[in-house]
PDB file of N, CA, C and O in Angstrom:
ATOM      1  N   MET A   1      63.692  83.372  91.958  1.00  0.00           N
ATOM      2  CA  MET A   1      63.293  84.021  93.621  1.00  0.00           C
ATOM      3  C   MET A   1      65.050  83.909  94.104  1.00  0.00           C
ATOM      4  O   MET A   1      65.774  82.959  94.403  1.00  0.00           O
ATOM      5  N   SER A   2      65.252  85.327  94.002  1.00  0.00           N
ATOM      6  CA  SER A   2      66.165  85.792  94.631  1.00  0.00           C
ATOM      7  C   SER A   2      66.504  85.395  96.027  1.00  0.00           C
ATOM      8  O   SER A   2      65.546  85.827  96.667  1.00  0.00           O
ATOM      9  N   THR A   3      67.180  84.917  96.725  1.00  0.00           N
ATOM     10  CA  THR A   3      67.843  84.533  98.406  1.00  0.00           C
ATOM     11  C   THR A   3      67.748  86.036  98.295  1.00  0.00           C
ATOM     12  O   THR A   3      67.510  86.790  97.351  1.00  0.00           O
ATOM     13  N   LEU A   4      68.092  86.274  99.956  1.00  0.00           N
ATOM     14  CA  LEU A   4      68.148  87.275 100.404  1.00  0.00           C
ATOM     15  C   LEU A   4      69.728  87.648 100.612  1.00  0.00           C
ATOM     16  O   LEU A   4      70.082  88.799 100.869  1.00  0.00           O
ATOM     17  N   THR A   5      70.241  87.033 100.535  1.00  0.00           N
ATOM     18  CA  THR A   5      71.727  87.509 100.191  1.00  0.00           C
ATOM     19  C   THR A   5      72.154  88.083  98.797  1.00  0.00           C
ATOM     20  O   THR A   5      72.921  89.041  98.703  1.00  0.00           O
ATOM     21  N   GLU A   6      71.612  87.444  97.729  1.00  0.00           N
ATOM     22  CA  GLU A   6      71.604  87.825  96.675  1.00  0.00           C
ATOM     23  C   GLU A   6      70.962  89.412  96.692  1.00  0.00           C
ATOM     24  O   GLU A   6      71.499  90.345  96.094  1.00  0.00           O
ATOM     25  N   LEU A   7      70.128  89.492  97.227  1.00  0.00           N
ATOM     26  CA  LEU A   7      68.995  90.776  97.498  1.00  0.00           C
ATOM     27  C   LEU A   7      70.179  91.934  97.963  1.00  0.00           C
ATOM     28  O   LEU A   7      70.739  92.852  97.364  1.00  0.00           O
ATOM     29  N   VAL A   8      70.254  91.365  99.415  1.00  0.00           N
ATOM     30  CA  VAL A   8      71.890  92.118  99.902  1.00  0.00           C
ATOM     31  C   VAL A   8      72.689  92.558  98.877  1.00  0.00           C
ATOM     32  O   VAL A   8      72.442  93.695  98.475  1.00  0.00           O
ATOM     33  N   ARG A   9      73.486  92.023  98.406  1.00  0.00           N
ATOM     34  CA  ARG A   9      74.289  91.882  97.496  1.00  0.00           C
ATOM     35  C   ARG A   9      74.314  93.096  96.655  1.00  0.00           C
ATOM     36  O   ARG A   9      75.127  94.020  96.701  1.00  0.00           O
ATOM     37  N   SER A  10      73.072  92.915  95.714  1.00  0.00           N
ATOM     38  CA  SER A  10      72.676  93.737  94.779  1.00  0.00           C
ATOM     39  C   SER A  10      72.464  94.979  95.632  1.00  0.00           C
ATOM     40  O   SER A  10      73.124  95.937  95.230  1.00  0.00           O
ATOM     41  N   ALA A  11      71.799  95.183  96.583  1.00  0.00           N
ATOM     42  CA  ALA A  11      71.546  96.476  96.906  1.00  0.00           C
ATOM     43  C   ALA A  11      72.662  97.350  97.641  1.00  0.00           C
ATOM     44  O   ALA A  11      72.606  98.547  97.920  1.00  0.00           O
ATOM     45  N   ALA A  12      73.578  96.537  97.854  1.00  0.00           N
ATOM     46  CA  ALA A  12      75.013  96.973  98.028  1.00  0.00           C
ATOM     47  C   ALA A  12      75.957  97.714  97.180  1.00  0.00           C
ATOM     48  O   ALA A  12      76.749  98.649  97.303  1.00  0.00           O
ATOM     49  N   ALA A  13      75.407  96.641  95.963  1.00  0.00           N
ATOM     50  CA  ALA A  13      76.413  97.081  94.662  1.00  0.00           C
ATOM     51  C   ALA A  13      75.594  98.309  94.199  1.00  0.00           C
ATOM     52  O   ALA A  13      76.395  99.193  93.895  1.00  0.00           O
ATOM     53  N   LEU A  14      74.485  98.663  94.047  1.00  0.00           N
ATOM     54  CA  LEU A  14      73.571  99.500  93.434  1.00  0.00           C
ATOM     55  C   LEU A  14      73.953 100.854  94.463  1.00  0.00           C
ATOM     56  O   LEU A  14      73.696 101.905  93.876  1.00  0.00           O
ATOM     57  N   ALA A  15      74.564 101.088  96.003  1.00  0.00           N
ATOM     58  CA  ALA A  15      74.942 101.647  96.968  1.00  0.00           C
ATOM     59  C   ALA A  15      75.676 102.275  96.701  1.00  0.00           C
ATOM     60  O   ALA A  15      75.593 103.495  96.558  1.00  0.00           O
ATOM     61  N   GLN A  16      77.127 101.190  96.486  1.00  0.00           N
ATOM     62  CA  GLN A  16      78.365 102.022  96.169  1.00  0.00           C
ATOM     63  C   GLN A  16      78.319 101.735  94.668  1.00  0.00           C
ATOM     64  O   GLN A  16      79.142 100.851  94.427  1.00  0.00           O
ATOM     65  N   GLY A  17      77.754 102.088  93.695  1.00  0.00           N
ATOM     66  CA  GLY A  17      77.745 102.516  92.221  1.00  0.00           C
ATOM     67  C   GLY A  17      78.513 100.735  91.587  1.00  0.00           C
ATOM     68  O   GLY A  17      79.372 100.506  90.736  1.00  0.00           O
ATOM     69  N   GLY A  18      77.732  99.837  92.453  1.00  0.00           N
ATOM     70  CA  GLY A  18      78.253  98.505  91.923  1.00  0.00           C
ATOM     71  C   GLY A  18      79.433  98.248  90.616  1.00  0.00           C
ATOM     72  O   GLY A  18      80.578  98.335  91.060  1.00  0.00           O
ATOM     73  N   ALA A  19      79.382  97.965  89.180  1.00  0.00           N
ATOM     74  CA  ALA A  19      80.592  98.005  88.530  1.00  0.00           C
ATOM     75  C   ALA A  19      81.120  99.438  88.507  1.00  0.00           C
ATOM     76  O   ALA A  19      82.268  99.729  88.842  1.00  0.00           O
ATOM     77  N   ILE A  20      80.362 100.158  88.160  1.00  0.00           N
ATOM     78  CA  ILE A  20      81.596 101.363  87.940  1.00  0.00           C
ATOM     79  C   ILE A  20      82.651 101.996  89.205  1.00  0.00           C
ATOM     80  O   ILE A  20      83.544 102.753  88.825  1.00  0.00           O
ATOM     81  N   ALA A  21      82.547 101.693  90.664  1.00  0.00           N
ATOM     82  CA  ALA A  21      83.019 101.744  91.980  1.00  0.00           C
ATOM     83  C   ALA A  21      84.158 100.358  91.445  1.00  0.00           C
ATOM     84  O   ALA A  21      85.330 100.733  91.434  1.00  0.00           O
ATOM     85  N   CYS A  22      83.975  99.039  91.070  1.00  0.00           N
ATOM     86  CA  CYS A  22      84.726  98.390  90.823  1.00  0.00           C
ATOM     87  C   CYS A  22      86.014  98.733  89.650  1.00  0.00           C
ATOM     88  O   CYS A  22      87.229  98.556  89.731  1.00  0.00           O
ATOM     89  N   ALA A  23      85.117  99.317  88.508  1.00  0.00           N
ATOM     90  CA  ALA A  23      86.231  99.449  87.766  1.00  0.00           C
ATOM     91  C   ALA A  23      87.634 100.791  88.372  1.00  0.00           C
ATOM     92  O   ALA A  23      88.850 100.726  88.193  1.00  0.00           O
ATOM     93  N   SER A  24      86.749 101.974  89.151  1.00  0.00           N
ATOM     94  CA  SER A  24      87.929 102.500  90.187  1.00  0.00           C
ATOM     95  C   SER A  24      88.556 102.207  90.525  1.00  0.00           C
ATOM     96  O   SER A  24      89.641 102.642  90.138  1.00  0.00           O
ATOM     97  N   ASN A  25      88.532 101.314  91.446  1.00  0.00           N
ATOM     98  CA  ASN A  25      88.716 101.081  92.839  1.00  0.00           C
ATOM     99  C   ASN A  25      88.868  99.558  93.063  1.00  0.00           C
ATOM    100  O   ASN A  25      89.184  99.188  94.193  1.00  0.00           O
ATOM    101  N   GLY A  26      88.701  98.776  92.232  1.00  0.00           N
ATOM    102  CA  GLY A  26      88.870  97.360  92.232  1.00  0.00           C
ATOM    103  C   GLY A  26      88.135  96.551  92.465  1.00  0.00           C
ATOM    104  O   GLY A  26      87.149  97.183  92.846  1.00  0.00           O
ATOM    105  N   HIS A  27      87.825  95.200  92.523  1.00  0.00           N
ATOM    106  CA  HIS A  27      87.095  94.709  93.263  1.00  0.00           C
ATOM    107  C   HIS A  27      87.064  94.001  94.738  1.00  0.00           C
ATOM    108  O   HIS A  27      88.138  93.774  95.296  1.00  0.00           O
ATOM    109  N   LEU A  28      85.984  93.697  95.287  1.00  0.00           N
ATOM    110  CA  LEU A  28      86.401  93.438  96.582  1.00  0.00           C
ATOM    111  C   LEU A  28      85.784  92.319  96.619  1.00  0.00           C
ATOM    112  O   LEU A  28      84.587  92.036  96.682  1.00  0.00           O
ATOM    113  N   TRP A  29      87.394  91.275  96.540  1.00  0.00           N
ATOM    114  CA  TRP A  29      86.759  89.959  96.432  1.00  0.00           C
ATOM    115  C   TRP A  29      86.453  89.297  97.920  1.00  0.00           C
ATOM    116  O   TRP A  29      86.770  89.762  99.015  1.00  0.00           O
ATOM    117  N   GLU A  30      85.796  88.165  97.648  1.00  0.00           N
ATOM    118  CA  GLU A  30      85.650  87.171  98.943  1.00  0.00           C
ATOM    119  C   GLU A  30      85.294  85.905  98.657  1.00  0.00           C
ATOM    120  O   GLU A  30      84.451  85.651  97.797  1.00  0.00           O
ATOM    121  N   SER A  31      85.925  84.976  99.375  1.00  0.00           N
ATOM    122  CA  SER A  31      85.955  83.450  98.618  1.00  0.00           C
ATOM    123  C   SER A  31      84.456  83.375  98.416  1.00  0.00           C
ATOM    124  O   SER A  31      83.785  84.279  98.915  1.00  0.00           O
ATOM    125  N   ASP A  32      83.724  82.211  97.611  1.00  0.00           N
ATOM    126  CA  ASP A  32      82.443  81.625  97.546  1.00  0.00           C
ATOM    127  C   ASP A  32      82.391  80.618  97.071  1.00  0.00           C
ATOM    128  O   ASP A  32      81.704  80.491  96.058  1.00  0.00           O
ATOM    129  N   GLY A  33      83.233  79.292  97.721  1.00  0.00           N
ATOM    130  CA  GLY A  33      83.711  78.264  96.955  1.00  0.00           C
ATOM    131  C   GLY A  33      84.962  77.926  96.677  1.00  0.00           C
ATOM    132  O   GLY A  33      86.035  78.459  96.958  1.00  0.00           O
ATOM    133  N   GLY A  34      84.624  76.776  95.969  1.00  0.00           N
ATOM    134  CA  GLY A  34      86.035  76.351  94.903  1.00  0.00           C
ATOM    135  C   GLY A  34      85.584  75.416  94.237  1.00  0.00           C
ATOM    136  O   GLY A  34      84.646  74.643  94.429  1.00  0.00           O
ATOM    137  N   ARG A  35      86.614  75.580  93.101  1.00  0.00           N
ATOM    138  CA  ARG A  35      86.304  73.777  92.265  1.00  0.00           C
ATOM    139  C   ARG A  35      87.828  73.354  91.849  1.00  0.00           C
ATOM    140  O   ARG A  35      88.833  73.874  92.333  1.00  0.00           O
ATOM    141  N   ALA A  36      87.820  72.472  91.011  1.00  0.00           N
ATOM    142  CA  ALA A  36      89.082  72.011  90.385  1.00  0.00           C
ATOM    143  C   ALA A  36      90.117  72.830  89.541  1.00  0.00           C
ATOM    144  O   ALA A  36      89.871  73.467  88.517  1.00  0.00           O
ATOM    145  N   CYS A  37      91.309  72.689  90.166  1.00  0.00           N
ATOM    146  CA  CYS A  37      91.969  73.501  89.201  1.00  0.00           C
ATOM    147  C   CYS A  37      92.402  73.107  87.760  1.00  0.00           C
ATOM    148  O   CYS A  37      93.053  72.071  87.624  1.00  0.00           O
ATOM    149  N   PRO A  38      92.094  73.838  86.709  1.00  0.00           N
ATOM    150  CA  PRO A  38      92.653  73.344  85.798  1.00  0.00           C
ATOM    151  C   PRO A  38      94.247  72.855  84.844  1.00  0.00           C
ATOM    152  O   PRO A  38      94.532  72.113  83.904  1.00  0.00           O
ATOM    153  N   LYS A  39      94.990  73.836  85.822  1.00  0.00           N
ATOM    154  CA  LYS A  39      96.464  73.551  85.789  1.00  0.00           C
ATOM    155  C   LYS A  39      96.750  72.066  86.811  1.00  0.00           C
ATOM    156  O   LYS A  39      95.989  71.671  87.694  1.00  0.00           O
ATOM    157  N   GLY A  40      97.721  71.589  86.500  1.00  0.00           N
ATOM    158  CA  GLY A  40      98.480  70.836  87.722  1.00  0.00           C
ATOM    159  C   GLY A  40      97.502  69.520  87.985  1.00  0.00           C
ATOM    160  O   GLY A  40      96.784  68.972  87.148  1.00  0.00           O
ATOM    161  N   SER A  41      97.657  69.201  89.247  1.00  0.00           N
ATOM    162  CA  SER A  41      97.430  67.817  89.482  1.00  0.00           C
ATOM    163  C   SER A  41      95.636  67.625  89.436  1.00  0.00           C
ATOM    164  O   SER A  41      94.902  68.593  89.231  1.00  0.00           O
ATOM    165  N   ALA A  42      95.278  66.663  89.590  1.00  0.00           N
ATOM    166  CA  ALA A  42      93.768  66.598  89.540  1.00  0.00           C
ATOM    167  C   ALA A  42      93.320  66.511  91.455  1.00  0.00           C
ATOM    168  O   ALA A  42      92.183  66.366  91.904  1.00  0.00           O
ATOM    169  N   ASN A  43      94.686  66.660  92.308  1.00  0.00           N
ATOM    170  CA  ASN A  43      94.218  66.951  93.253  1.00  0.00           C
ATOM    171  C   ASN A  43      94.190  68.348  94.125  1.00  0.00           C
ATOM    172  O   ASN A  43      94.169  68.516  95.344  1.00  0.00           O
ATOM    173  N   CYS A  44      94.202  69.520  92.757  1.00  0.00           N
ATOM    174  CA  CYS A  44      94.557  70.315  93.398  1.00  0.00           C
ATOM    175  C   CYS A  44      93.122  71.666  92.746  1.00  0.00           C
ATOM    176  O   CYS A  44      92.561  71.939  91.684  1.00  0.00           O
ATOM    177  N   SER A  45      93.106  72.129  94.156  1.00  0.00           N
ATOM    178  CA  SER A  45      91.599  73.106  93.680  1.00  0.00           C
ATOM    179  C   SER A  45      92.025  74.572  94.150  1.00  0.00           C
ATOM    180  O   SER A  45      92.830  74.805  95.051  1.00  0.00           O
ATOM    181  N   GLN A  46      91.380  75.469  93.424  1.00  0.00           N
ATOM    182  CA  GLN A  46      91.463  77.279  93.818  1.00  0.00           C
ATOM    183  C   GLN A  46      90.299  77.739  94.336  1.00  0.00           C
ATOM    184  O   GLN A  46      89.348  76.958  94.374  1.00  0.00           O
ATOM    185  N   THR A  47      90.198  78.637  94.666  1.00  0.00           N
ATOM    186  CA  THR A  47      89.473  79.606  95.253  1.00  0.00           C
ATOM    187  C   THR A  47      88.380  80.173  94.675  1.00  0.00           C
ATOM    188  O   THR A  47      88.768  81.195  94.108  1.00  0.00           O
ATOM    189  N   VAL A  48      87.109  80.011  94.522  1.00  0.00           N
ATOM    190  CA  VAL A  48      86.165  80.914  93.615  1.00  0.00           C
ATOM    191  C   VAL A  48      85.472  82.009  94.372  1.00  0.00           C
ATOM    192  O   VAL A  48      84.560  81.899  95.190  1.00  0.00           O
ATOM    193  N   TYR A  49      86.314  83.498  93.778  1.00  0.00           N
ATOM    194  CA  TYR A  49      85.715  84.754  94.463  1.00  0.00           C
ATOM    195  C   TYR A  49      84.652  85.228  94.015  1.00  0.00           C
ATOM    196  O   TYR A  49      84.188  84.651  93.032  1.00  0.00           O
ATOM    197  N   LEU A  50      84.030  86.222  94.473  1.00  0.00           N
ATOM    198  CA  LEU A  50      82.973  86.735  94.657  1.00  0.00           C
ATOM    199  C   LEU A  50      82.799  88.128  94.932  1.00  0.00           C
ATOM    200  O   LEU A  50      82.301  88.306  96.043  1.00  0.00           O
ATOM    201  N   CYS A  51      83.076  89.319  94.205  1.00  0.00           N
ATOM    202  CA  CYS A  51      83.162  90.646  94.645  1.00  0.00           C
ATOM    203  C   CYS A  51      81.875  91.310  95.211  1.00  0.00           C
ATOM    204  O   CYS A  51      80.755  91.395  94.708  1.00  0.00           O
ATOM    205  N   GLU A  52      82.265  91.671  96.178  1.00  0.00           N
ATOM    206  CA  GLU A  52      81.104  92.101  97.419  1.00  0.00           C
ATOM    207  C   GLU A  52      80.252  93.259  96.565  1.00  0.00           C
ATOM    208  O   GLU A  52      79.096  93.606  96.809  1.00  0.00           O
ATOM    209  N   ARG A  53      81.023  93.716  95.616  1.00  0.00           N
ATOM    210  CA  ARG A  53      80.621  95.513  94.939  1.00  0.00           C
ATOM    211  C   ARG A  53      79.543  95.067  94.368  1.00  0.00           C
ATOM    212  O   ARG A  53      78.358  95.249  94.645  1.00  0.00           O
ATOM    213  N   CYS A  54      80.274  94.208  93.190  1.00  0.00           N
ATOM    214  CA  CYS A  54      79.284  94.437  91.768  1.00  0.00           C
ATOM    215  C   CYS A  54      78.964  93.318  91.580  1.00  0.00           C
ATOM    216  O   CYS A  54      78.263  93.200  90.575  1.00  0.00           O
ATOM    217  N   GLY A  55      79.309  91.753  92.489  1.00  0.00           N
ATOM    218  CA  GLY A  55      78.505  90.552  92.166  1.00  0.00           C
ATOM    219  C   GLY A  55      79.473  89.636  91.027  1.00  0.00           C
ATOM    220  O   GLY A  55      79.212  88.446  90.850  1.00  0.00           O
ATOM    221  N   ALA A  56      80.578  90.296  90.301  1.00  0.00           N
ATOM    222  CA  ALA A  56      80.995  89.451  89.522  1.00  0.00           C
ATOM    223  C   ALA A  56      81.807  88.010  89.901  1.00  0.00           C
ATOM    224  O   ALA A  56      82.544  88.200  90.868  1.00  0.00           O
ATOM    225  N   TYR A  57      81.851  86.923  89.503  1.00  0.00           N
ATOM    226  CA  TYR A  57      82.454  86.234  90.003  1.00  0.00           C
ATOM    227  C   TYR A  57      84.342  85.752  88.933  1.00  0.00           C
ATOM    228  O   TYR A  57      84.667  85.875  87.752  1.00  0.00           O
ATOM    229  N   ASP A  58      85.107  85.198  90.233  1.00  0.00           N
ATOM    230  CA  ASP A  58      86.484  85.221  89.710  1.00  0.00           C
ATOM    231  C   ASP A  58      86.590  83.921  89.077  1.00  0.00           C
ATOM    232  O   ASP A  58      87.351  83.490  89.944  1.00  0.00           O
ATOM    233  N   TYR A  59      86.439  82.764  88.150  1.00  0.00           N
ATOM    234  CA  TYR A  59      86.743  81.740  88.465  1.00  0.00           C
ATOM    235  C   TYR A  59      88.353  81.008  87.525  1.00  0.00           C
ATOM    236  O   TYR A  59      88.633  80.066  86.784  1.00  0.00           O
ATOM    237  N   GLY A  60      88.962  82.075  88.123  1.00  0.00           N
ATOM    238  CA  GLY A  60      90.573  82.039  87.167  1.00  0.00           C
ATOM    239  C   GLY A  60      90.725  82.988  86.404  1.00  0.00           C
ATOM    240  O   GLY A  60      91.890  83.374  86.312  1.00  0.00           O
ATOM    241  N   ASP A  61      89.851  83.611  85.712  1.00  0.00           N
ATOM    242  CA  ASP A  61      90.221  84.778  84.784  1.00  0.00           C
ATOM    243  C   ASP A  61      91.476  85.394  85.198  1.00  0.00           C
ATOM    244  O   ASP A  61      91.596  85.853  86.333  1.00  0.00           O
ATOM    245  N   PRO A  62      92.646  85.440  84.132  1.00  0.00           N
ATOM    246  CA  PRO A  62      93.703  86.336  83.792  1.00  0.00           C
ATOM    247  C   PRO A  62      93.821  87.823  84.946  1.00  0.00           C
ATOM    248  O   PRO A  62      93.306  88.841  84.484  1.00  0.00           O
ATOM    249  N   GLY A  63      94.228  87.904  85.848  1.00  0.00           N
ATOM    250  CA  GLY A  63      94.271  89.352  86.415  1.00  0.00           C
ATOM    251  C   GLY A  63      93.387  88.879  87.920  1.00  0.00           C
ATOM    252  O   GLY A  63      93.282  89.754  88.780  1.00  0.00           O
ATOM    253  N   GLY A  64      92.857  87.681  88.158  1.00  0.00           N
ATOM    254  CA  GLY A  64      92.141  87.849  88.866  1.00  0.00           C
ATOM    255  C   GLY A  64      92.919  86.701  90.286  1.00  0.00           C
ATOM    256  O   GLY A  64      93.599  85.695  90.082  1.00  0.00           O
ATOM    257  N   PRO A  65      92.583  87.200  91.457  1.00  0.00           N
ATOM    258  CA  PRO A  65      92.867  86.546  92.481  1.00  0.00           C
ATOM    259  C   PRO A  65      92.962  84.649  92.159  1.00  0.00           C
ATOM    260  O   PRO A  65      93.784  83.826  92.562  1.00  0.00           O
ATOM    261  N   ALA A  66      91.987  84.523  91.457  1.00  0.00           N
ATOM    262  CA  ALA A  66      91.909  83.061  91.331  1.00  0.00           C
ATOM    263  C   ALA A  66      93.199  82.525  90.414  1.00  0.00           C
ATOM    264  O   ALA A  66      94.080  81.686  90.601  1.00  0.00           O
ATOM    265  N   HIS A  67      92.910  83.302  89.490  1.00  0.00           N
ATOM    266  CA  HIS A  67      93.899  83.143  88.180  1.00  0.00           C
ATOM    267  C   HIS A  67      95.489  83.010  88.982  1.00  0.00           C
ATOM    268  O   HIS A  67      96.040  81.919  88.832  1.00  0.00           O
ATOM    269  N   GLU A  68      96.141  83.933  89.712  1.00  0.00           N
ATOM    270  CA  GLU A  68      96.950  83.732  90.681  1.00  0.00           C
ATOM    271  C   GLU A  68      97.206  82.444  91.013  1.00  0.00           C
ATOM    272  O   GLU A  68      98.194  81.752  90.768  1.00  0.00           O
ATOM    273  N   GLU A  69      95.910  82.127  91.769  1.00  0.00           N
ATOM    274  CA  GLU A  69      96.111  81.318  92.716  1.00  0.00           C
ATOM    275  C   GLU A  69      96.479  79.427  92.461  1.00  0.00           C
ATOM    276  O   GLU A  69      97.031  78.547  93.122  1.00  0.00           O
ATOM    277  N   CYS A  70      95.747  79.532  91.011  1.00  0.00           N
ATOM    278  CA  CYS A  70      95.639  77.994  90.159  1.00  0.00           C
ATOM    279  C   CYS A  70      97.063  77.997  89.551  1.00  0.00           C
ATOM    280  O   CYS A  70      97.749  76.986  89.707  1.00  0.00           O
ATOM    281  N   SER A  71      97.642  79.231  88.757  1.00  0.00           N
ATOM    282  CA  SER A  71      98.671  79.123  88.353  1.00  0.00           C
ATOM    283  C   SER A  71     100.108  79.451  88.854  1.00  0.00           C
ATOM    284  O   SER A  71     101.055  79.552  88.075  1.00  0.00           O
ATOM    285  N   LEU A  72     100.202  79.592  90.042  1.00  0.00           N
ATOM    286  CA  LEU A  72     101.150  79.679  90.938  1.00  0.00           C
ATOM    287  C   LEU A  72     101.422  78.340  91.902  1.00  0.00           C
ATOM    288  O   LEU A  72     102.541  77.929  92.208  1.00  0.00           O
ATOM    289  N   THR A  73     100.570  77.945  92.177  1.00  0.00           N
ATOM    290  CA  THR A  73     100.420  77.129  93.374  1.00  0.00           C
ATOM    291  C   THR A  73      99.916  75.639  92.945  1.00  0.00           C
ATOM    292  O   THR A  73     100.448  74.654  93.457  1.00  0.00           O
ATOM    293  N   CYS A  74      98.933  75.519  92.045  1.00  0.00           N
ATOM    294  CA  CYS A  74      98.746  74.050  91.073  1.00  0.00           C
ATOM    295  C   CYS A  74      99.480  73.887  90.341  1.00  0.00           C
ATOM    296  O   CYS A  74     100.057  72.807  90.469  1.00  0.00           O
ATOM    297  N   ALA A  75      99.872  74.642  89.328  1.00  0.00           N
ATOM    298  CA  ALA A  75     101.306  74.401  88.196  1.00  0.00           C
ATOM    299  C   ALA A  75     102.602  74.127  88.998  1.00  0.00           C
ATOM    300  O   ALA A  75     103.619  73.585  88.564  1.00  0.00           O
ATOM    301  N   LEU A  76     102.449  74.454  89.862  1.00  0.00           N
ATOM    302  CA  LEU A  76     103.981  73.777  90.785  1.00  0.00           C
ATOM    303  C   LEU A  76     103.493  72.404  91.427  1.00  0.00           C
ATOM    304  O   LEU A  76     104.299  72.200  92.335  1.00  0.00           O
ATOM    305  N   ARG A  77     102.504  71.285  91.402  1.00  0.00           N
ATOM    306  CA  ARG A  77     102.246  70.445  91.923  1.00  0.00           C
ATOM    307  C   ARG A  77     102.003  69.728  90.680  1.00  0.00           C
ATOM    308  O   ARG A  77     101.123  68.912  90.953  1.00  0.00           O
ATOM    309  N   ARG A  78     102.449  69.563  88.996  1.00  0.00           N
ATOM    310  CA  ARG A  78     102.065  69.093  88.491  1.00  0.00           C
ATOM    311  C   ARG A  78     103.230  67.556  88.892  1.00  0.00           C
ATOM    312  O   ARG A  78     103.047  66.478  88.326  1.00  0.00           O
TER     313      ARG A  78
END
């Protein structure tokens, strides 16, 4: 069963063209929690991002804000 938030995100993605809008305009990232960064010390965390347009998550893939955060911030804390 979907939560109300998931339903609203899905409706917004459909209204805005979802992945098509992200392909041409880029993702609209919002913070959606965090996780331990796989680089750097165990005490360094990175933000997990969710695209408000298409529902994609960024857990640190190259090119996304979580990757940059982890690579630049946490890698320096070794």
